[in-house]
BAFI-3210 file (N, C-alpha, C; in Angstrom, 3 decimals, decimal comma, padded with zeros to 6 digits):
// residues 152
n [1|2|3|4|5|6|7|8|9|10|11|12|13|14|15|16|17|18|19|20|21|22|23|24|25|26|27|28|29|30|31|32|33|34|35|36|37|38|39|40|41|42|43|44|45|46|47|48|49|50|51|52|53|54|55|56|57|58|59|60|61|62|63|64|65|66|67|68|69|70|71|72|73|74|75|76|77|78|79|80|81|82|83|84|85|86|87|88|89|90|91|92|93|94|95|96|97|98|99|100|101|102|103|104|105|106|107|108|109|110|111|112|113|114|115|116|117|118|119|120|121|122|123|124|125|126|127|128|129|130|131|132|133|134|135|136|137|138|139|140|141|142|143|144|145|146|147|148|149|150|151|152]
n.u [014,921|016,920|017,019|018,889|020,307|020,895|022,461|020,434|017,781|016,372|017,776|017,242|018,850|017,801|016,216|013,071|009,645|007,168|004,111|000,407|-002,953|-006,201|-009,490|-011,193|-014,261|-014,494|-014,624|-011,954|-010,832|-010,726|-009,807|-007,035|-006,594|-006,924|-004,781|-002,438|-002,628|-001,443|-003,224|-004,899|-003,242|-002,347|-004,853|-004,981|-002,435|-001,275|-000,171|-001,680|-004,142|-002,614|-000,491|000,491|000,327|002,236|003,118|003,205|004,462|004,229|005,484|004,246|005,631|007,944|011,447|010,572|010,173|009,240|007,612|007,074|006,304|006,139|004,732|004,694|001,684|002,119|004,441|006,373|008,021|008,994|009,342|010,342|009,804|010,535|011,510|012,347|010,213|010,028|008,303|005,445|001,809|-000,754|-003,529|-003,062|-000,626|002,422|006,034|008,724|011,325|012,309|014,447|016,421|016,853|015,013|012,783|009,547|005,916|003,015|000,020|-002,924|-006,430|-008,650|-012,016|-015,732|-016,881|-014,796|-011,803|-008,975|-005,728|-002,865|-000,247|003,040|006,345|010,170|011,261|012,716|015,195|015,410|013,720|010,777|009,353|006,629|005,858|006,297|004,796|002,277|001,974|002,491|-000,216|-001,958|-001,627|-002,478|-005,034|-005,806|-006,811|-008,630|-010,743|-010,957|-011,653|-014,106|-014,852|-015,242|-015,930|-015,406]
n.v [-019,144|-016,793|-012,887|-010,453|-006,967|-005,225|-002,889|-001,397|-002,555|-005,798|-008,470|-012,475|-015,085|-018,017|-020,782|-020,563|-021,368|-019,807|-019,576|-019,376|-019,654|-019,893|-020,177|-020,463|-019,589|-020,540|-023,095|-025,337|-025,314|-022,427|-020,782|-022,007|-020,608|-017,700|-017,750|-018,014|-016,871|-014,046|-011,489|-011,614|-012,080|-009,425|-007,600|-008,709|-008,975|-007,185|-006,385|-004,073|-001,636|000,707|-000,564|-002,059|-003,871|-003,447|-004,688|-008,413|-011,597|-014,789|-018,204|-021,253|-023,651|-026,801|-025,540|-022,781|-019,782|-016,831|-013,593|-010,440|-007,150|-004,816|-002,396|001,363|003,277|005,652|006,293|006,209|003,994|000,443|-003,101|-005,839|-009,346|-011,965|-015,468|-019,223|-022,205|-025,070|-027,478|-028,139|-029,404|-029,422|-027,650|-028,835|-028,553|-025,551|-025,414|-023,376|-021,550|-018,552|-015,602|-015,201|-017,422|-018,456|-020,881|-021,406|-022,990|-024,252|-025,635|-026,825|-027,849|-029,100|-029,092|-029,779|-027,192|-025,674|-023,942|-024,196|-023,216|-023,113|-021,546|-022,166|-020,666|-020,145|-017,631|-014,534|-012,870|-009,948|-008,712|-008,947|-012,027|-011,665|-009,671|-010,303|-013,003|-011,296|-010,208|-011,261|-012,855|-010,855|-010,420|-012,565|-013,068|-010,605|-012,182|-013,815|-012,467|-011,042|-013,339|-014,740|-012,457|-012,131|-013,072|-015,881]
n.w [026,463|024,907|025,475|024,245|024,097|021,503|019,534|020,515|019,232|019,642|019,863|019,780|019,984|019,863|017,736|017,240|016,435|015,363|015,445|013,331|013,076|011,330|010,764|007,797|006,348|003,375|000,419|000,164|-002,518|-003,269|-001,006|-001,464|-003,923|-003,927|-001,611|-003,120|-005,745|-007,760|-008,216|-006,145|-003,857|-003,693|-002,723|-000,144|001,434|004,316|006,905|008,696|007,768|006,999|004,928|002,408|-000,722|-003,178|-005,529|-006,308|-007,177|-008,618|-008,821|-008,235|-007,117|-006,395|-006,058|-007,429|-007,424|-005,406|-004,832|-003,386|-002,969|-000,446|001,481|003,462|002,626|003,090|001,737|003,422|003,982|003,144|001,653|000,309|000,144|000,154|-001,244|-002,051|-003,366|-001,562|-001,287|-002,908|-002,777|-003,973|-002,311|-000,310|001,096|001,831|001,294|002,006|001,965|003,143|001,460|003,834|005,062|006,406|007,099|006,178|006,585|005,820|006,368|004,589|006,257|004,993|005,646|005,237|004,008|005,183|005,449|007,183|008,111|008,812|009,729|010,280|011,199|011,155|013,480|013,062|014,438|014,711|015,741|018,098|019,503|019,770|018,704|016,280|015,418|016,057|013,540|011,727|012,438|012,114|009,220|008,434|009,429|007,750|005,415|005,697|006,563|002,922|001,581|002,958|002,140|-000,705|-003,615|-006,574]
ca.u [014,991|017,974|017,563|020,040|020,090|021,770|021,973|018,774|017,065|016,046|017,860|016,866|019,299|016,925|015,750|011,697|009,485|005,863|002,658|-000,528|-003,544|-006,997|-010,430|-012,020|-015,457|-015,116|-014,159|-010,140|-009,761|-011,286|-008,826|-005,533|-006,385|-006,911|-003,278|-001,595|-002,620|-001,409|-004,262|-005,583|-001,956|-001,693|-005,592|-005,002|-001,024|-000,910|-001,289|-002,754|-005,020|-001,507|000,197|-000,340|001,302|001,734|003,141|003,151|004,780|004,679|006,140|003,927|006,292|009,202|011,393|009,576|009,935|007,803|007,849|005,901|006,474|005,103|005,190|004,022|000,821|002,437|005,865|007,355|009,053|008,882|010,814|010,512|009,589|009,816|012,082|012,282|009,672|010,329|007,628|003,841|001,262|-002,041|-004,903|-002,707|000,588|003,574|006,830|009,426|012,284|012,915|015,793|017,170|017,139|014,354|011,346|007,775|005,398|001,859|-001,109|-004,473|-006,990|-010,049|-013,255|-017,116|-017,208|-014,371|-010,464|-008,393|-004,962|-001,738|001,296|004,935|007,470|011,163|011,245|014,163|016,377|015,356|012,271|010,692|008,478|005,570|005,477|006,648|003,074|001,162|001,873|001,871|-001,380|-002,973|-002,208|-003,626|-006,857|-007,003|-006,416|-009,513|-011,350|-010,774|-011,468|-014,570|-015,866|-014,794|-016,278|-014,661]
ca.v [-018,564|-015,508|-011,887|-009,899|-005,559|-005,189|-001,660|-000,666|-003,494|-007,052|-009,999|-013,831|-016,261|-019,352|-020,732|-020,415|-020,784|-019,046|-020,735|-018,339|-020,059|-019,165|-021,172|-019,454|-020,158|-020,644|-024,328|-025,029|-024,699|-021,018|-020,635|-021,907|-019,797|-016,735|-017,463|-018,850|-016,018|-012,870|-010,528|-012,117|-011,264|-007,656|-006,917|-008,353|-009,169|-006,454|-006,272|-003,015|-000,605|001,787|-000,788|-002,255|-004,756|-003,307|-006,041|-010,252|-012,971|-016,503|-019,427|-021,748|-025,293|-026,862|-024,582|-021,604|-018,310|-015,145|-012,431|-009,472|-005,181|-004,500|-000,666|001,781|003,508|007,123|006,273|005,890|002,552|-000,313|-004,062|-006,797|-010,131|-013,541|-016,940|-020,165|-022,907|-026,549|-028,272|-027,740|-029,750|-028,730|-028,042|-029,305|-027,838|-025,316|-024,974|-022,671|-020,773|-017,257|-015,245|-014,924|-019,176|-019,139|-021,674|-021,675|-024,092|-023,645|-026,470|-026,130|-028,465|-028,881|-029,981|-029,627|-025,667|-024,816|-024,481|-024,096|-022,493|-023,294|-021,301|-021,952|-020,347|-019,295|-016,039|-013,708|-012,513|-008,293|-007,963|-009,719|-013,093|-011,182|-008,781|-011,389|-013,740|-011,161|-008,947|-012,489|-013,369|-009,806|-010,824|-013,650|-012,414|-010,277|-013,295|-014,118|-011,027|-011,249|-014,855|-014,485|-011,341|-011,744|-013,643|-015,915]
ca.w [026,008|025,463|024,816|024,675|023,352|020,266|018,662|020,728|018,373|020,424|018,994|020,060|019,565|019,693|016,872|017,614|015,702|015,573|014,428|013,691|012,335|011,068|010,004|006,814|006,062|002,586|000,222|000,131|-003,447|-002,921|-000,571|-001,737|-005,222|-003,770|-001,545|-004,383|-007,250|-007,479|-008,665|-004,559|-002,811|-003,691|-002,167|001,278|001,502|004,562|008,511|008,720|007,036|006,392|004,904|001,476|-001,912|-004,684|-006,504|-006,210|-008,685|-007,529|-009,763|-007,004|-007,924|-005,635|-006,797|-007,915|-006,546|-004,874|-004,266|-003,413|-002,187|000,803|001,339|003,980|002,519|003,300|001,528|004,218|004,441|002,128|001,572|-000,730|000,831|-001,054|-001,255|-002,971|-002,780|-001,465|-001,486|-002,556|-002,786|-004,168|-001,401|001,043|001,691|001,167|002,769|001,537|002,409|002,673|000,922|004,384|004,534|008,020|007,033|006,509|006,176|006,206|006,092|004,413|006,038|004,776|006,107|004,927|003,695|006,169|006,017|008,404|007,643|009,724|009,402|011,486|010,375|012,043|014,301|012,967|015,175|015,024|016,129|019,438|018,841|019,997|017,293|014,820|016,031|016,000|012,359|010,375|012,047|011,852|007,543|008,022|009,524|006,339|004,427|005,971|005,440|002,199|001,089|003,350|002,001|-002,260|-004,590|-007,254]
c.u [016,121|017,974|019,321|020,021|021,075|021,914|020,423|017,780|017,065|016,536|017,725|018,104|019,046|016,792|013,943|011,080|007,928|004,801|001,616|-001,576|-005,130|-007,890|-011,280|-013,378|-015,702|-014,026|-012,265|-009,558|-009,713|-010,586|-007,702|-005,506|-006,411|-005,381|-002,643|-001,114|-002,203|-002,061|-005,112|-004,410|-002,040|-002,863|-005,731|-004,198|-000,877|-000,937|-001,896|-002,916|-003,917|-000,523|-000,551|000,577|000,928|002,238|003,486|003,442|005,051|004,811|005,402|004,239|007,602|010,359|011,344|009,902|008,537|008,401|006,997|006,946|005,433|005,561|004,393|003,214|001,403|003,651|006,503|008,799|008,297|009,680|010,148|010,761|009,594|011,199|011,191|011,056|010,131|009,617|006,449|003,037|-000,116|-002,914|-004,828|-001,681|001,296|004,447|007,582|010,306|012,309|014,287|016,793|018,102|016,457|013,239|010,027|007,492|004,210|000,759|-002,546|-005,104|-008,145|-011,270|-014,696|-016,493|-015,826|-013,195|-009,955|-006,785|-004,170|-000,674|002,266|005,847|008,840|011,381|012,450|014,119|016,006|013,976|011,527|009,313|007,006|004,748|005,438|004,976|001,862|000,987|001,315|000,068|-002,361|-003,710|-003,192|-005,241|-007,318|-007,465|-008,520|-010,889|-011,795|-011,459|-013,486|-015,418|-016,263|-015,503|-015,449|-015,465]
c.v [-017,491|-014,467|-010,815|-008,302|-005,418|-004,392|-001,205|-001,703|-005,232|-008,377|-011,532|-014,449|-017,796|-019,846|-021,382|-020,734|-020,958|-020,058|-019,683|-019,236|-018,874|-020,336|-019,643|-020,138|-020,455|-022,914|-024,026|-024,677|-023,339|-020,634|-020,461|-021,034|-018,542|-016,185|-017,288|-017,754|-014,791|-011,343|-010,608|-011,282|-010,068|-007,339|-007,688|-009,451|-008,112|-006,853|-005,542|-001,996|000,630|001,422|-001,323|-003,474|-004,284|-004,488|-007,705|-010,608|-013,480|-017,339|-020,235|-023,519|-025,703|-026,232|-023,054|-020,958|-017,524|-014,096|-011,118|-008,044|-005,243|-002,962|-000,122|003,072|005,325|007,016|006,422|005,203|001,791|-001,536|-005,033|-007,806|-011,803|-014,439|-017,737|-021,604|-024,521|-027,482|-027,801|-028,787|-029,478|-028,480|-028,497|-028,825|-027,098|-025,211|-023,967|-021,963|-019,985|-016,837|-015,076|-016,696|-019,334|-020,067|-021,482|-022,657|-024,222|-024,787|-025,906|-027,623|-028,337|-029,816|-029,917|-028,339|-024,689|-025,006|-023,699|-024,157|-022,500|-022,868|-021,614|-021,663|-020,547|-018,434|-016,134|-012,886|-010,577|-007,536|-009,561|-010,849|-012,101|-010,415|-009,113|-012,090|-012,568|-009,897|-010,507|-012,603|-012,295|-009,734|-011,503|-013,825|-011,546|-010,919|-013,449|-013,708|-010,821|-012,329|-014,872|-014,196|-011,726|-012,972|-014,303|-015,704]
c.w [025,827|025,280|025,141|023,437|022,637|019,643|018,962|020,110|019,584|020,159|020,117|019,281|019,875|018,564|016,837|016,559|016,036|014,504|014,566|012,966|012,005|010,432|008,719|006,319|004,083|002,074|000,241|-000,949|-004,467|-002,510|-000,864|-003,451|-004,872|-002,897|-001,866|-005,574|-006,595|-007,063|-006,903|-003,969|-002,918|-002,617|-000,655|001,950|003,109|005,897|009,023|007,523|006,076|005,298|003,603|000,235|-002,810|-005,727|-005,635|-007,498|-007,615|-008,370|-008,407|-007,366|-006,781|-006,505|-007,133|-006,688|-006,799|-004,443|-004,297|-002,464|-001,161|001,237|002,136|002,778|002,057|002,384|002,191|004,474|003,731|002,315|000,424|000,456|-000,066|-000,768|-002,499|-002,555|-002,473|-001,574|-002,010|-003,413|-002,607|-003,396|000,034|001,956|001,151|001,868|001,396|002,078|001,907|002,253|002,236|005,142|006,241|006,640|006,957|006,010|006,683|005,124|005,621|004,617|006,072|004,934|005,800|003,703|004,014|005,430|006,740|007,944|008,946|009,135|010,521|010,713|011,673|011,891|013,660|014,446|015,390|015,911|017,617|018,754|019,472|019,219|015,994|014,977|015,427|013,995|011,171|010,840|011,893|009,823|007,702|008,635|008,525|006,081|005,016|005,276|004,584|001,422|001,616|002,414|000,077|-002,957|-005,822|-008,142]
res [m|i|f|r|e|v|e|n|e|l|e|t|t|n|n|a|k|v|t|v|k|a|t|i|q|a|p|v|d|k|v|w|e|f|w|t|e|p|v|h|i|t|k|w|n|q|a|s|e|d|w|h|t|t|r|a|e|n|d|l|r|a|g|g|k|f|s|s|r|m|e|a|k|d|g|s|f|g|f|d|f|g|g|t|y|d|e|v|k|l|n|e|s|i|a|y|t|l|g|d|g|r|k|v|n|i|t|f|k|s|q|d|n|e|t|e|i|i|e|t|f|d|a|e|t|m|n|p|i|e|m|q|q|q|g|w|q|a|i|l|d|n|f|k|k|y|a|e|q|t|t|m]
***
């Protein structure tokens, strides 16, 4: 991996992939619904308590688009996150391409009354890989907490 300083920002010049995982104590049909339905996405999709997702839209099918708006609760910063689905297999996997061309693959592994989510994404070049991994893991951990504490 090669790092270089670019206008005070760290840029990586490789095509690193990052993986985050969590095991949710819930059946896959509940996990899938909470992961994909906008009414649920807006409740868990943030890396920390000082952020929130103000809106989410999801056309869950190959060729369908999704988007969400993530903002700091104090209004100091916000950004849109979105892309296009490449493949959707109900209760099994989701693959999509982000607006900047990076790929994301999510696998839902069901066993008894729990579901493991494995998310692998292409790292971006503006932030250190460790920061990206921590941010995506924090969002996944928030999902786990929400899904385990919320009834259908």
